[in-house]
C-alpha positions in Angstrom: 49.4 -70.2 33.5 52.6 -68.6 34.5 52.9 -65.1 35.8 55.0 -64.2 32.7 52.2 -65.3 30.4 49.6 -63.5 32.4 51.5 -60.2 32.2 51.9 -60.7 28.5 48.2 -61.2 28.0 47.4 -58.1 30.0 49.8 -56.0 27.8 48.3 -57.3 24.6 44.8 -56.5 25.9 45.7 -53.0 26.9 47.3 -52.3 23.6 44.2 -53.6 21.8 41.9 -51.3 23.8 44.0 -48.2 23.1 43.9 -48.7 19.4 40.2 -49.8 19.1 37.6 -47.8 17.0 35.5 -47.1 20.1 38.5 -45.4 21.8 39.1 -43.3 18.8 35.4 -42.2 18.6 35.4 -41.1 22.3 38.4 -38.8 21.7 37.7 -35.3 23.3 39.5 -33.3 20.7 36.8 -33.7 17.9 35.3 -30.4 16.6 31.7 -29.8 18.0 28.8 -30.0 15.6 27.1 -26.8 14.3 23.6 -26.2 15.5 22.5 -24.0 12.6 22.8 -26.6 9.9 19.7 -28.5 8.9 21.8 -31.7 8.6 24.4 -32.7 11.2 27.6 -32.9 9.3 30.6 -35.0 10.5 34.0 -33.5 10.9 36.8 -34.1 8.4 38.9 -35.4 11.3 38.6 -39.1 11.0 40.7 -39.9 14.1 38.8 -38.1 16.8 35.1 -37.8 17.5 33.0 -37.0 20.6 30.7 -39.4 22.4 27.0 -39.1 21.9 26.6 -37.8 25.4 29.3 -35.2 25.0 27.9 -34.1 21.7 24.6 -33.3 23.4 26.4 -31.4 26.1 28.4 -29.3 23.7 25.4 -28.7 21.5 22.8 -27.9 24.2 24.4 -26.8 27.4 27.7 -25.2 26.4 28.0 -21.7 27.8 30.5 -20.8 25.1 28.1 -21.6 22.3 28.0 -18.8 19.7 25.8 -20.3 17.1 22.0 -19.7 16.9 19.8 -21.3 19.6 17.6 -24.2 19.0 14.5 -23.1 17.1 11.3 -22.8 19.0 8.2 -23.3 16.8 4.5 -22.5 17.3 4.0 -26.2 18.2 5.6 -25.6 21.6 3.7 -22.6 23.1 4.7 -21.3 26.5 2.4 -22.6 29.3 2.5 -21.8 33.0 1.6 -24.4 35.6 0.2 -23.4 39.0 1.6 -26.5 40.6 5.1 -25.6 39.8 5.3 -22.4 41.7 8.2 -23.7 43.8 10.4 -24.2 40.7 11.7 -21.3 38.6 13.7 -23.5 36.2 12.2 -24.3 32.8 12.2 -27.9 31.4 14.1 -27.9 28.1 12.5 -29.4 25.1 13.3 -33.0 24.3 16.2 -33.2 21.9 15.4 -35.8 19.2 17.7 -36.1 16.3 19.0 -39.0 14.2 22.6 -39.4 13.0 24.4 -42.0 11.0 28.1 -42.3 11.1 29.6 -41.9 7.7 31.7 -44.6 6.0 34.9 -42.7 6.4 34.6 -42.8 10.3 36.4 -45.8 11.8 33.2 -46.8 13.8 30.2 -49.0 13.4 27.2 -47.3 11.7 24.3 -46.9 14.1 21.3 -44.6 14.6 20.6 -43.0 17.9 17.8 -40.8 19.5 18.2 -38.6 22.5 14.8 -38.8 24.1 15.7 -37.7 27.6 18.2 -35.5 29.4 21.8 -36.6 29.5 23.1 -38.1 32.7 24.2 -35.9 35.5 27.9 -35.0 35.6 28.1 -36.5 39.1 27.4 -40.0 37.7 29.8 -39.5 34.8 33.0 -41.2 35.7 34.5 -41.1 32.2 37.5 -38.8 32.1 36.5 -37.5 28.7 33.6 -35.4 30.0 35.7 -32.3 30.2 33.1 -29.7 29.3 30.1 -30.6 31.5 28.3 -27.9 33.4 27.3 -29.5 36.6 25.0 -26.6 37.8 22.8 -26.6 34.7 22.8 -30.4 34.6 21.8 -30.7 38.3 19.0 -28.2 37.9 17.7 -29.7 34.7 17.8 -33.2 36.0 16.0 -32.2 39.2 13.3 -30.4 37.1 13.0 -33.4 34.8 12.4 -35.8 37.7 9.5 -33.9 39.2 6.5 -36.0 39.4 3.7 -34.1 37.5 1.1 -36.9 37.9 -0.1 -36.0 41.3 -3.4 -37.3 42.6 -4.9 -33.9 42.8 -4.4 -32.0 39.6 -4.0 -28.3 39.6 -6.5 -25.9 38.1 -4.3 -25.2 35.1 -3.8 -28.9 34.5 -7.5 -29.6 34.6 -8.1 -26.8 32.1 -5.4 -28.2 29.9 -6.9 -31.6 29.9 -10.3 -30.2 29.2 -9.1 -28.5 26.0 -7.0 -31.4 25.0 -3.5 -30.1 25.7 -0.9 -32.7 26.6 1.1 -30.9 29.3 3.8 -33.6 29.1 4.7 -32.5 25.6 4.8 -28.7 26.3 7.5 -26.4 27.6 7.1 -24.8 30.9 8.9 -21.5 30.8 8.8 -18.2 32.6 11.0 -16.5 30.1 10.3 -15.4 26.5 11.1 -18.0 23.9 14.5 -17.8 22.1 14.4 -16.2 18.6 14.0 -18.5 15.6 17.2 -18.7 13.5 16.8 -17.8 9.8 17.6 -21.0 8.1 16.1 -22.8 5.1 13.8 -24.8 7.3 12.1 -21.7 8.9 12.0 -19.8 5.6 10.2 -22.6 3.9 7.8 -23.3 6.7 4.1 -23.1 5.8 2.3 -19.9 6.9 -0.8 -19.9 9.1 -4.0 -20.1 7.2 -6.0 -18.4 9.9 -4.7 -15.2 11.4 -6.0 -12.6 13.8 -4.3 -9.9 11.7 -6.1 -8.1 8.9 -5.1 -9.5 5.5 -3.1 -7.1 3.4 -4.8 -5.7 0.4 -3.5 -6.9 -2.9 -1.7 -4.0 -4.6 -3.2 -3.1 -7.9 -1.0 -2.6 -11.0 -1.2 0.9 -12.4 0.2 1.1 -15.9 2.7 3.8 -16.7 1.5 4.0 -20.3 -1.8 5.5 -21.5 -4.6 3.4 -22.9 -5.2 5.8 -25.6 -3.7 9.0 -27.1 -5.6 11.6 -29.2 -4.2 14.6 -30.9 -5.2 18.0 -29.5 -3.7 20.6 -31.9 -3.9 24.3 -31.0 -4.8 23.7 -27.4 -4.0 26.8 -25.4 -0.9 26.6 -23.2 -2.7 28.6 -20.4 -2.8 27.5 -16.8 -5.9 29.6 -16.0 -8.2 28.0 -18.5 -10.4 24.9 -18.2 -11.1 23.4 -21.6 -11.6 19.7 -20.9 -14.6 17.8 -19.3 -16.1 14.3 -19.4 -19.9 13.8 -19.3 -22.0 11.2 -17.6 -22.9 9.9 -21.0 -19.2 9.1 -21.7 -18.5 12.0 -24.1 -15.3 14.0 -23.8 -15.5 17.7 -24.7 -12.3 19.6 -25.5 -11.8 23.1 -26.7 -9.1 23.8 -29.3 -8.7 27.4 -29.9 -12.0 28.5 -31.6 -13.6 25.1 -31.9 -15.1 22.6 -29.5 -14.8 18.8 -30.3 -16.8 16.0 -28.7 -15.3 12.5 -28.6 -17.7 9.7 -27.8 -15.8 7.0 -25.8 -18.5 4.5 -26.5 -18.1 4.3 -30.2 -15.1 6.5 -31.0 -17.1 9.0 -33.1 -16.1 12.7 -33.2 -18.4 15.6 -33.4 -17.7 19.4 -33.7 -20.0 22.0 -32.3 -21.3 24.6 -34.8 -19.3 27.2 -33.0 -18.9 30.0 -35.4 -17.9 32.8 -33.1 -14.6 34.6 -33.4 -14.0 34.3 -29.7 -11.6 31.8 -28.4 -13.1 29.2 -26.1 -11.8 29.5 -22.5 -13.8 26.9 -20.6 -16.2 24.0 -21.0 -18.4 22.1 -18.6 -21.1 19.4 -18.9 -24.4 19.5 -17.1 -25.2 16.8 -14.6 -27.1 14.6 -17.1 -24.7 15.2 -20.0 -27.3 16.7 -22.2 -26.0 20.3 -22.2 -22.6 21.9 -22.5 -21.7 25.2 -21.1 -19.0 27.2 -23.0 -17.2 30.2 -21.7 -15.4 32.6 -24.1 -12.6 35.1 -23.9 -15.1 38.0 -24.3 -17.1 37.3 -21.1 -19.9 35.3 -22.8 -21.4 32.2 -21.1 -23.2 29.9 -23.6 -25.5 26.9 -23.2 -25.5 24.3 -26.0 -27.8 21.4 -26.7 -25.3 18.7 -27.8 -27.8 16.3 -29.4 -29.3 19.1 -31.6 -25.9 20.8 -32.0 -27.4 24.2 -31.4 -26.7 27.1 -29.0 -29.7 27.6 -26.7 -28.7 30.9 -25.1 -25.9 33.3 -24.4 -25.5 35.0 -21.0 -23.4 38.1 -20.6 -22.6 40.6 -17.9 -19.1 39.9 -16.7 -15.8 41.6 -17.7 -12.9 39.6 -18.8 -12.7 36.0 -20.1 -14.8 33.2 -18.5 -12.0 30.9 -17.6 -14.0 28.5 -15.6 -17.7 27.3 -15.4 -19.4 24.8 -13.1 -22.9 23.2 -13.1 -25.2 22.5 -10.2 -28.5 21.1 -11.6 -30.1 24.1 -13.4 -27.5 26.5 -12.0 -24.4 27.6 -13.9 -21.6 29.4 -12.1 -19.1 31.4 -14.2 -15.7 32.8 -13.0 -14.4 35.8 -14.9 -11.1 37.6 -15.3 -12.3 40.5 -13.2 -12.6 38.3 -10.1 -16.4 38.0 -10.2 -18.5 34.9 -10.0 -22.0 34.9 -11.4 -24.6 32.3 -10.6 -27.0 31.9 -13.6 -30.3 30.2 -13.5 -30.7 28.9 -17.1 -34.4 28.5 -16.8 -35.3 32.1 -16.5 -34.8 35.2 -18.6 -33.1 37.3 -15.8 -30.4 34.6 -15.4 -28.1 36.2 -12.9 -29.5 35.2 -9.5 -26.4 35.9 -7.4 -23.1 37.7 -7.7 -20.1 36.6 -5.6 -17.5 39.3 -5.3 -14.6 38.5 -3.1 -11.6 37.6 -5.4 -9.1 40.3 -6.2 -7.9 38.7 -9.4 -9.0 36.2 -12.1 -11.1 33.2 -11.0 -9.6 30.0 -12.3 -11.2 27.3 -10.1 -14.9 26.5 -9.4 -16.4 23.4 -7.9 -19.9 22.7 -6.5 -20.3 20.2 -3.7 -22.4 17.2 -4.8 -25.4 18.4 -2.7 -25.4 21.9 -4.1 -25.1 23.7 -0.8 -21.5 24.9 -1.0 -19.4 26.3 -3.8 -15.6 26.4 -3.7 -13.7 29.0 -5.7 -10.0 29.6 -6.3 -8.3 32.5 -8.0 -5.1 34.1 -9.1 -5.1 36.1 -5.8 -4.0 32.9 -4.0 -7.3 32.8 -2.1 -9.8 29.9 -1.5 -13.4 30.9 -0.9 -16.2 28.7 0.4 -19.6 30.1 -0.5 -23.0 29.1 0.9 -25.5 28.8 -1.9 -28.0 30.9 0.0 -25.8 34.0 0.5 -23.5 36.3 -1.4 -20.8 36.5 1.2 -18.1 33.8 1.7 -18.4 31.4 4.6 -14.6 31.1 4.7 -11.7 32.7 3.0 -8.3 31.2 3.3 -5.0 32.4 1.8 -2.6 29.6 2.8 -1.5 29.0 -0.7 1.4 31.1 -2.2 0.2 30.7 -5.8 -2.9 30.7 -7.9 -5.5 28.1 -6.8 -7.0 26.3 -9.8 -7.3 22.6 -8.5 -10.4 22.0 -6.4 -12.0 18.7 -5.4 -14.7 17.8 -2.9 -14.2 14.5 -1.0 -16.9 11.9 -1.9 -17.0 10.2 1.6 -16.5 13.3 3.8 -18.9 16.0 2.7 -17.2 18.8 4.5 -13.7 18.2 3.2 -12.2 20.1 0.3 -8.8 19.5 -1.4 -7.1 22.5 -3.0 -3.9 22.8 -5.1 -1.6 25.7 -5.6 0.3 26.9 -8.7 3.9 27.3 -9.7 4.9 29.6 -6.7 3.2 27.3 -4.2 3.3 23.6 -5.3 1.2 22.5 -2.3 -2.0 20.5 -1.7 -4.1 21.4 1.3 -7.1 19.6 2.8 -9.7 21.8 4.5 -12.5 21.3 6.9 -15.2 23.5 5.4 -17.2 23.5 8.6 -14.5 25.1 10.8 -12.3 26.4 8.0 -9.2 24.7 9.4 -6.5 23.0 7.4 -6.4 19.3 8.2 -3.4 18.1 6.2 -1.0 19.2 3.6 1.2 17.7 0.8 4.2 19.0 -1.0 4.3 17.3 -4.5 7.1 19.7 -5.7 5.3 20.7 -8.9 2.6 23.1 -10.0 -0.8 21.5 -9.2 -3.2 21.8 -12.1 -6.1 19.5 -11.0 -7.3 17.2 -8.3 -9.7 14.2 -8.4 -10.8 12.0 -5.5 -11.2 8.3 -6.2 -14.6 6.7 -6.1 -13.2 3.3 -5.3 -10.3 3.9 -2.9 -9.4 6.4 -0.2 -7.0 8.0 -2.6 -6.6 11.2 -4.6 -4.9 11.8 -7.9 -3.2 15.1 -8.8 -1.9 16.4 -12.1 1.1 18.7 -12.3 2.9 21.1 -14.5 6.4 22.3 -14.2 8.9 21.0 -13.5 7.9 17.3 -13.6 4.6 17.2 -15.7 3.5 14.1 -13.8 0.4 12.3 -12.5 0.6 11.4 -8.9 -1.6 9.1 -6.9 -1.7 9.7 -3.1 -3.1 7.6 -0.2 -5.2 10.0 1.9 -5.0 7.8 5.0 -1.2 7.7 5.1 -0.5 10.8 2.9 2.1 8.7 1.1 2.7 8.7 -2.6 1.5 5.6 -4.3 2.9 6.2 -7.8 4.3 8.9 -10.0 3.5 8.6 -13.7 5.6 10.7 -16.2 2.7 11.6 -18.3 3.6 14.4 -20.8 6.5 16.2 -22.3 5.0 19.5 -21.3 3.0 20.7 -18.3 -0.4 19.1 -17.8 -3.0 21.8 -18.1 -6.4 20.0 -17.8 -7.8 16.7 -16.6 -11.2 15.0 -16.3 -12.3 11.7 -14.6 -14.4 9.2 -16.4 -18.0 8.7 -15.2 -17.2 5.4 -13.7 -14.2 7.0 -11.8 -11.5 4.7 -13.3 -9.9 6.5 -16.2 -8.3 9.9 -16.1 -8.0 12.0 -19.2 -5.2 14.6 -19.4 -4.5 17.4 -21.8 -1.1 19.1 -22.0 0.8 21.8 -23.8 2.4 19.0 -25.9 -1.0 18.9 -27.8 -1.8 15.4 -26.7 -4.9 14.1 -25.0 -4.1 10.9 -23.1 -6.3 8.4 -21.2 -4.9 6.6 -18.1 -6.5 3.8 -16.1 -5.8 4.9 -12.6 -8.5 3.6 -10.3 -9.4 0.2 -11.8 -12.0 -1.3 -9.5 -12.5 -5.0 -10.3 -10.3 -5.9 -13.2 -13.3 -5.8 -15.5 -13.7 -2.0 -15.6 -14.8 -0.4 -18.8 -13.8 2.8 -20.5 -17.4 3.9 -20.7 -20.0 4.9 -18.1 -22.1 2.7 -15.9 -24.9 2.5 -18.5 -22.4 1.2 -21.1 -20.6 -1.5 -19.1 -21.9 -4.3 -21.3 -19.5 -3.1 -24.1 -16.2 -4.8 -24.0 -13.1 -2.7 -23.5 -11.3 -4.1 -26.6 -14.3 -3.3 -28.8 -14.3 0.3 -27.5 -10.6 0.8 -28.3 -11.0 -0.9 -31.7 -13.9 1.3 -32.7 -12.2 4.4 -31.4 -9.1 3.7 -33.4 -11.2 3.0 -36.5 -13.1 6.3 -36.0 -9.9 8.3 -35.7 -8.2 7.0 -38.8 
């Protein structure tokens, strides 16, 4: 072959190589792939694409990378090896990813896996490796070539083998793991079934509508009265002007007491067993009624002013009068007044015995809260932290020495007291007149009812002192409330002449409107019979 033919062949060969698909694919001007996408998307530039090795360098080792780092999942925990004390460089995780060249690329389709580190830049003679980082590559390559299979394993490796950990598939790192990017893959990842953290309680759903509404015509719009109570036998007593009505929540029947006095009823309260009803009048009379027989058993006088509040403790009845006096009556004996408690300077509007009968809490229009020992006639503590009348009182069921008190229109505060030391533990500011308080029997929560300006029911978490829910309950201020015997339903009476029933503390989803002794009766049957009885 002549020299002219040889040169012609060389020129044709060079021209063929410069226009080949492989040469186009190795073009360094191709846009790098994004690391945040779940699928590796090819560039729209069909003429230029990086090599596989260069793609790995740009993706994994580029210092100019601004996209999110590679995700580090819980399957690659950080382990420390005692045998690698001389090395402070971490071995990067193996990069395994498949990619198929799309049809519009002028290359042959092929799948590839990167199962090891890319070659060192020193061994790369291709002129297209223009973005290699030799320092990182050298360090990573040296770390990768360390022989971990020594004849004498370290203590950490022996422990890892004993518990079944494959150290060759783990990341050795002395730095915190990189944050996990928020992509679709991490969002849809399954959550751990087992956790060391306490599971969150499922939030219950509290309805914003009442379960039942009854008419309460002629109810007195007076903050200082207490004309609503709910018995242990599931009977609601409500005083409407000069009459007392009893609504049986078990069967929906209504009964009226044979109250023929001309005095307006100012307060009502059930005995502990629900057999007797105490009625206070505006003329200072405290009456005891046998509900089943519908007869008045006795009338106890001696106080001046109306009896705005009465409270039972077994056979003892305490009555608070308009003159600021509190009388303790023993209903079993003729001389019924066994103790007079005189420390309020104005009308008494709140009375509540503790469940064990040892302490009595009282609140009055003089903005004072008194704690009385049942054995003495002098108060154990007197506190005047409120700036308004104190009507709302509630003893905590799980902490016997804690009392909650609520102030009136000029105060709008709720305070929690330690009755042993007399100190105020916590305070709340609901922003409305507080008319009543009730502790939950099922949760560490307390419910408060309010007057002006919002007329709402509010449920509070005692642990965090955060508001759980606000219920817009009435069109006018809530005056009175009572909790059902099972502690789940709250009855509220307001100046809009409505008596409403709200399910606030539902315990198990199968709660009944009735008492514990009536739980075999279905809720739907109760409501149906109640509606039938009220037609």
